[in-house]
VEXNU-857162 format. One line per 2 residues: number of its first residue (from 0); their letters; for each residue x, y, z of C-alpha. Coordinates in Angstrom, 1 decimal, always signed. Layout:
NUM> a> X/Y/Z ~ ...
This chain:
0> ma> -17.3/+15.2/+16.2 ~ -13.9/+17.1/+15.8
2> iq> -12.3/+16.9/+12.4 ~ -8.6/+16.1/+12.0
4> ri> -6.6/+18.5/+9.9 ~ -4.1/+17.0/+7.6
6> gv> -0.9/+18.5/+6.2 ~ +0.3/+16.9/+3.0
8> vg> +4.0/+16.7/+2.3 ~ +4.8/+15.8/-1.3
10> cg> +2.7/+16.8/-4.3 ~ +4.0/+14.3/-6.9
12> ni> +2.3/+11.8/-9.0 ~ +0.1/+10.1/-6.4
14> sg> -0.9/+13.3/-4.6 ~ -3.8/+14.1/-7.0
16> iy> -6.0/+11.2/-6.1 ~ -5.3/+11.8/-2.3
18> lr> -6.1/+15.4/-2.5 ~ -9.1/+14.8/-4.8
20> nl> -10.6/+12.3/-2.3 ~ -9.6/+14.1/+1.0
22> tg> -11.1/+17.4/-0.1 ~ -14.1/+15.7/-1.9
24> lf> -15.2/+12.2/-1.0 ~ -13.9/+12.2/+2.5
26> gk> -14.2/+16.0/+2.9 ~ -16.7/+16.0/+5.7
28> rv> -14.6/+13.6/+7.6 ~ -11.2/+15.2/+7.5
30> kv> -9.8/+18.6/+6.4 ~ -6.7/+19.1/+4.2
32> sa> -5.0/+22.1/+5.9 ~ -2.0/+22.7/+3.9
34> vt> +0.4/+21.2/+1.2 ~ +4.1/+21.4/+0.6
36> dv> +6.7/+20.1/-1.8 ~ +10.4/+20.4/-2.5
38> ie> +9.3/+21.7/-6.0 ~ +7.4/+24.9/-5.1
40> er> +5.6/+25.0/-8.4 ~ +4.0/+21.6/-7.8
42> aa> +2.7/+22.6/-4.3 ~ +1.5/+25.9/-5.8
44> ka> -0.5/+24.1/-8.4 ~ -2.1/+21.6/-5.9
46> se> -2.9/+24.6/-3.5 ~ -4.8/+26.5/-6.2
48> kf> -6.5/+23.5/-7.6 ~ -7.7/+22.0/-4.2
50> nv> -8.0/+25.4/-2.4 ~ -5.6/+24.6/+0.4
52> rh> -2.7/+26.7/+1.8 ~ +0.7/+26.3/+0.4
54> ik> +3.5/+26.1/+3.0 ~ +6.9/+26.4/+1.3
56> kt> +9.1/+24.3/+3.7 ~ +8.3/+20.9/+5.3
58> ad> +9.9/+22.1/+8.5 ~ +7.2/+24.8/+8.7
60> lv> +4.2/+22.5/+7.7 ~ +4.9/+20.0/+10.6
62> qd> +5.2/+22.9/+13.0 ~ +2.0/+24.4/+11.8
64> pe> -0.7/+24.6/+14.6 ~ -3.3/+23.8/+12.1
66> vd> -2.0/+20.5/+11.2 ~ -2.9/+17.5/+13.3
68> iv> -1.8/+14.6/+11.0 ~ +1.1/+14.7/+8.4
70> ln> +0.5/+12.8/+5.3 ~ +3.9/+11.8/+3.8
72> it> +3.6/+11.0/+0.2 ~ +7.4/+11.7/-0.6
74> pp> +9.5/+9.1/-2.4 ~ +10.4/+6.2/-0.2
76> lt> +14.1/+7.3/+0.5 ~ +12.8/+10.4/+2.2
78> hy> +10.0/+8.8/+4.3 ~ +12.3/+8.5/+7.5
80> ev> +13.5/+12.0/+7.4 ~ +10.0/+13.5/+7.0
82> sm> +8.6/+10.9/+9.6 ~ +11.1/+11.8/+12.2
84> qa> +10.3/+15.6/+11.6 ~ +6.6/+15.0/+11.9
86> ln> +6.7/+12.9/+15.1 ~ +9.3/+15.3/+16.8
88> ag> +6.9/+18.1/+16.1 ~ +4.1/+16.2/+18.0
90> kh> +2.0/+15.3/+14.8 ~ +0.4/+12.1/+14.1
92> ly> +1.8/+10.5/+10.9 ~ +0.5/+8.5/+7.9
94> ne> +3.1/+7.3/+5.4 ~ +2.5/+6.5/+1.7
96> kv> +3.9/+2.9/+1.0 ~ +6.5/+1.7/+2.0
98> tc> +6.5/+3.1/+5.6 ~ +10.3/+3.2/+5.4
100> vd> +12.9/+1.5/+3.1 ~ +14.0/-0.9/+5.6
102> rq> +13.2/-2.4/+9.0 ~ +15.9/-0.3/+11.0
104> ea> +14.3/+3.1/+9.9 ~ +10.8/+1.8/+10.3
106> gk> +11.6/+0.5/+13.8 ~ +12.9/+3.8/+14.9
108> vl> +9.9/+5.6/+13.5 ~ +7.4/+3.2/+15.3
110> nl> +9.4/+3.5/+18.6 ~ +9.2/+7.3/+18.5
112> ak> +5.6/+7.3/+17.7 ~ +5.0/+5.0/+20.7
114> ek> +7.2/+7.1/+22.9 ~ +5.3/+10.3/+22.0
116> gl> +1.9/+8.7/+22.2 ~ +1.2/+9.6/+18.5
118> rl> -0.7/+7.6/+15.9 ~ +1.2/+6.0/+13.0
120> gg> -0.2/+4.6/+10.0 ~ +0.4/+3.8/+6.4
122> sp> -0.5/+2.8/+2.9 ~ -1.5/+0.7/+1.3
124> dt> -5.1/+1.0/+2.3 ~ -6.7/-0.8/-0.6
126> fl> -7.4/-3.8/+1.7 ~ -10.1/-1.6/+3.2
128> gp> -12.0/-1.5/+0.0 ~ -15.1/-3.7/-0.8
130> ai> -13.4/-6.3/-2.9 ~ -10.7/-7.3/-0.2
132> qa> -13.1/-6.9/+2.6 ~ -15.5/-9.2/+0.7
134> cr> -12.7/-11.9/+0.3 ~ -11.9/-11.5/+4.1
136> ki> -15.5/-12.2/+5.0 ~ -15.8/-15.2/+2.7
138> vd> -12.6/-16.8/+4.4 ~ -13.7/-15.9/+7.9
140> dg> -17.2/-17.3/+7.3 ~ -15.7/-20.6/+6.2
142> wi> -16.9/-20.6/+2.6 ~ -13.6/-22.3/+1.3
144> gr> -13.0/-24.2/+4.5 ~ -9.6/-23.9/+6.1
146> pv> -7.2/-22.0/+4.0 ~ -4.4/-24.3/+3.0
148> aa> -2.4/-22.2/+0.3 ~ -2.3/-19.0/-1.6
150> ha> -0.7/-17.9/-4.9 ~ -0.1/-14.2/-5.9
152> fl> +1.3/-12.9/-9.2 ~ +2.4/-9.3/-9.8
154> mn> +4.1/-9.3/-13.1 ~ +4.7/-6.4/-15.6
156> hg> +7.6/-4.8/-17.5 ~ +8.1/-1.8/-15.3
158> me> +7.2/+1.8/-15.0 ~ +9.6/+3.6/-17.3
160> hw> +7.2/+3.6/-20.3 ~ +4.5/+5.6/-18.5
162> hp> +5.7/+7.2/-15.3 ~ +7.0/+10.9/-15.7
164> dp> +10.0/+10.1/-13.3 ~ +10.5/+6.5/-12.8
166> nf> +14.2/+6.2/-11.5 ~ +13.1/+5.9/-7.9
168> fy> +11.2/+2.6/-8.7 ~ +14.7/+1.0/-9.4
170> qr> +16.5/+2.3/-6.5 ~ +16.7/+1.3/-2.7
172> gg> +13.2/+1.2/-1.4 ~ +11.8/+0.4/-4.9
174> gp> +11.6/-2.7/-7.0 ~ +8.4/-4.7/-7.7
176> my> +8.0/-6.1/-4.3 ~ +8.3/-2.8/-2.5
178> dv> +6.4/-0.7/-4.9 ~ +3.4/-2.8/-5.8
180> gv> +3.9/-6.1/-4.1 ~ +3.2/-4.3/-0.9
182> yy> -0.4/-4.2/-1.9 ~ -0.5/-8.0/-2.3
184> vt> +1.3/-8.8/+1.0 ~ -0.9/-6.5/+2.9
186> al> -4.2/-8.1/+1.3 ~ -2.8/-11.6/+2.1
188> in> -2.1/-10.6/+5.7 ~ -5.6/-9.0/+6.0
190> il> -7.3/-12.1/+4.8 ~ -4.9/-15.0/+6.2
192> gp> -3.2/-13.2/+9.2 ~ +0.5/-12.7/+10.0
194> vk> +3.5/-14.5/+8.5 ~ +6.0/-16.3/+10.7
196> rv> +8.8/-17.2/+8.2 ~ +9.8/-16.5/+4.6
198> sg> +12.2/-17.7/+1.9 ~ +12.8/-16.6/-1.6
200> sa> +14.9/-16.0/-4.5 ~ +15.6/-12.6/-6.3
202> qk> +17.6/-11.4/-9.2 ~ +18.0/-8.4/-11.4
204> gl> +16.6/-8.9/-14.9 ~ +18.2/-6.0/-16.6
206> pe> +21.2/-3.9/-15.5 ~ +19.7/-0.8/-17.2
208> rl> +16.3/+0.5/-18.1 ~ +15.5/+3.0/-21.0
210> it> +12.8/+5.6/-20.2 ~ +10.4/+6.1/-23.0
212> se> +7.9/+8.2/-21.2 ~ +7.9/+12.1/-21.2
214> pl> +9.7/+14.3/-20.1 ~ +12.8/+12.0/-19.6
216> ng> +12.4/+10.0/-22.8 ~ +15.7/+8.6/-23.7
218> tv> +17.2/+8.6/-20.3 ~ +18.8/+5.4/-19.0
220> ik> +18.3/+4.2/-15.4 ~ +20.9/+2.0/-13.8
222> vg> +18.9/-0.6/-11.9 ~ +20.0/-0.9/-8.1
224> vp> +17.5/-3.5/-6.9 ~ +16.2/-7.0/-7.8
226> th> +13.5/-6.9/-10.3 ~ +12.2/-10.5/-10.3
228> ia> +11.4/-11.8/-6.8 ~ +9.8/-15.4/-6.0
230> gv> +8.8/-15.7/-2.4 ~ +7.3/-18.2/-0.1
232> md> +5.4/-17.1/+3.0 ~ +4.6/-19.5/+5.9
234> fa> +1.6/-18.0/+7.7 ~ +1.2/-18.5/+11.4
236> sg> -2.2/-20.0/+10.5 ~ -0.5/-22.9/+8.8
238> av> -1.2/-21.7/+5.3 ~ +1.6/-21.4/+2.6
240> gv> +1.6/-18.6/+0.3 ~ +3.7/-18.2/-2.9
242> mv> +4.3/-14.9/-4.6 ~ +6.0/-13.7/-7.7
244> as> +6.8/-10.0/-8.2 ~ +8.5/-9.0/-11.4
246> nd> +9.3/-6.1/-13.6 ~ +10.7/-8.5/-16.2
248> vy> +7.6/-10.0/-17.7 ~ +5.9/-8.6/-20.8
250> sh> +2.8/-10.7/-20.7 ~ +1.3/-13.6/-18.6
252> sm> -1.9/-15.3/-17.9 ~ -1.8/-15.8/-14.1
254> pf> -4.3/-14.7/-11.6 ~ -3.7/-11.7/-9.2
256> ie> -4.4/-13.8/-6.1 ~ -6.0/-17.2/-5.5
258> iy> -6.6/-18.7/-2.0 ~ -7.1/-22.4/-1.8
260> gt> -9.1/-24.0/+1.0 ~ -10.3/-27.4/+2.1
262> eg> -13.7/-26.7/+0.5 ~ -13.0/-24.5/-2.4
264> tl> -11.0/-21.8/-4.1 ~ -11.4/-17.9/-3.8
266> qv> -10.1/-15.6/-6.6 ~ -9.1/-12.2/-5.3
268> pd> -9.1/-9.3/-7.7 ~ -6.1/-6.8/-8.2
270> pn> -5.3/-5.6/-4.7 ~ -3.8/-2.4/-6.3
272> yf> -7.5/-1.3/-6.4 ~ -10.3/-1.0/-3.8
274> rg> -13.0/-2.7/-6.1 ~ -12.8/-5.8/-8.5
276> ev> -14.7/-8.8/-9.3 ~ -14.4/-11.5/-6.6
278> kl> -15.0/-15.1/-7.8 ~ -15.5/-18.2/-5.7
280> rr> -15.8/-21.9/-6.6 ~ -16.6/-24.5/-3.9
282> fw> -15.6/-28.2/-4.4 ~ -19.1/-29.4/-5.5
284> ee> -19.7/-26.4/-8.0 ~ -19.2/-26.8/-11.6
286> dw> -18.5/-23.2/-12.3 ~ -17.4/-20.0/-10.6
288> si> -19.8/-17.6/-8.8 ~ -19.2/-13.8/-8.8
290> ip> -19.5/-12.5/-5.3 ~ -21.3/-9.0/-5.1
292> nl> -19.1/-6.6/-3.2 ~ -20.1/-3.1/-4.5
294> tq> -18.0/-3.6/-7.5 ~ -20.3/-1.5/-9.6
296> ta> -21.2/+2.1/-8.8 ~ -23.8/+4.3/-10.1
298> dn> -21.3/+6.5/-11.9 ~ -18.9/+3.7/-12.8
300> pk> -18.0/+4.4/-16.5 ~ -17.0/+1.8/-19.0
302> dk> -13.7/+3.4/-20.0 ~ -10.8/+1.6/-18.2
304> dd> -9.0/+4.8/-17.2 ~ -12.1/+6.3/-15.8
306> wh> -13.0/+3.2/-14.0 ~ -9.7/+3.1/-12.3
308> sv> -10.2/+6.8/-11.2 ~ -13.9/+6.3/-10.0
310> nn> -13.0/+3.2/-8.1 ~ -9.8/+4.6/-6.4
312> lr> -10.8/+5.3/-2.8 ~ -7.2/+6.3/-1.8
314> gl> -7.2/+8.3/+1.5 ~ -9.7/+5.8/+3.1
316> gi> -6.8/+4.6/+5.3 ~ -5.8/+8.0/+6.6
318> td> -9.6/+9.0/+7.1 ~ -10.1/+5.8/+9.1
320> ma> -7.0/+6.9/+11.3 ~ -8.3/+10.4/+11.8
322> ea> -11.5/+9.1/+12.9 ~ -10.0/+6.5/+15.2
324> iv> -8.0/+9.3/+16.9 ~ -11.3/+11.1/+17.7
326> eg> -13.1/+7.9/+18.7 ~ -10.3/+6.5/+20.7
328> rp> -10.2/+3.2/+18.8 ~ -7.5/+1.4/+16.9
330> hr> -7.0/+2.4/+13.3 ~ -6.9/-0.3/+10.6
332> as> -3.9/+0.7/+8.4 ~ -1.8/+0.5/+11.6
334> ae> +2.0/+0.9/+12.3 ~ +2.2/-2.7/+13.4
336> lt> +0.7/-3.9/+10.1 ~ +2.8/-1.7/+7.9
338> yh> +5.9/-2.7/+9.8 ~ +5.0/-6.5/+9.5
340> vl> +4.5/-6.0/+5.7 ~ +7.8/-4.5/+5.4
342> dv> +9.3/-7.3/+7.4 ~ +7.8/-9.9/+5.1
344> me> +9.2/-8.2/+2.0 ~ +12.6/-7.4/+3.3
346> gi> +12.8/-10.9/+4.8 ~ +12.2/-12.4/+1.3
348> hd> +15.1/-10.4/-0.1 ~ +17.2/-11.4/+2.8
350> as> +16.4/-15.0/+2.3 ~ +17.6/-14.8/-1.3
352> as> +20.8/-13.2/-0.3 ~ +21.4/-15.7/+2.4
354> gk> +20.1/-18.9/+0.9 ~ +18.2/-19.7/+4.1
356> yc> +14.8/-19.3/+5.7 ~ +14.2/-15.9/+7.4
358> el> +12.3/-16.1/+10.6 ~ +10.3/-12.9/+11.3
360> es> +10.4/-11.2/+14.6 ~ +7.3/-9.2/+14.0
362> mc> +3.8/-9.9/+14.2 ~ +0.6/-8.1/+13.9
364> er> -3.2/-8.6/+14.5 ~ -5.4/-8.5/+11.6
366> pa> -7.2/-5.2/+11.2 ~ -10.8/-5.1/+12.3
368> pm> -13.2/-5.5/+9.4 ~ -14.7/-2.4/+8.0
370> gr> -18.0/-1.6/+9.6 ~ -17.0/-3.0/+13.0
């Protein structure tokens, strides 16, 4: 089987796990051909560490004959520019989340990909991991009956205390819903199907944020986006979802996601990761059952940071897309899915601004389960 060659644009904080997996875990299924970054030193370090070519300019990488797919992991505000460059160069494209910062840009990218007959996909791909796939099967097989409702909670106090350059989290294309909430919305759509309308309320908890991480310790960020969002999602299936996404909460005791059905409740683990503990309790049972889903691995260490690293399968989505291109089948982390997720999130913000329900124009098919 021919192997698709990937050119990586962006060698920032998230690039390390992508490059590690794409050259290691998925290295027999895809090939990383080249890397580039606006900060040449970062690309040079990645090039040396992972033994791939360093191309100095994005314009040259997207034109390179040894690149079949462009992996765009630049900050969200530059996704549109890099996407259009890649597609106009005739390359398939996979964007890190979010696909673009708004529907208008994302729609143009999606239309150009269709016009040129190119594949377009995007993160998050954690829904392809064993935990969310197990949850999907539980619901599909009727273990909790008909899904009636879902609750999702993403609450923390921001990234400025750990991320080396957290400013973009609080600007257009950032905020808790777009940055991490996207994992939750994607997981819910994978399990429950598309959303037909949304409503919500959003506010800015703090006008400024103080960075306490290095190397920008002491720098003040002016917050440009809402940092506490409460949304309601009316799924086409009839289920009603409630989601809170916040960077204004120091601590809480709420679950990541719970799905309530006519015959039981499903507890979904953190959708920011590929593995996690899935719990099920049906109406006649006195306690929760833990559902096996390959949560444990042979080399799964007990240390929390190492666990996150070992259980991070990032790159699974683009690998699936690369194989789908060769096999002539739909890929799972599709353009339609990523656009619909963006539509849901932007719709919740729009609903808050207007004080009205937002009827969504986009729809998408649920991705095929893994292994089918």
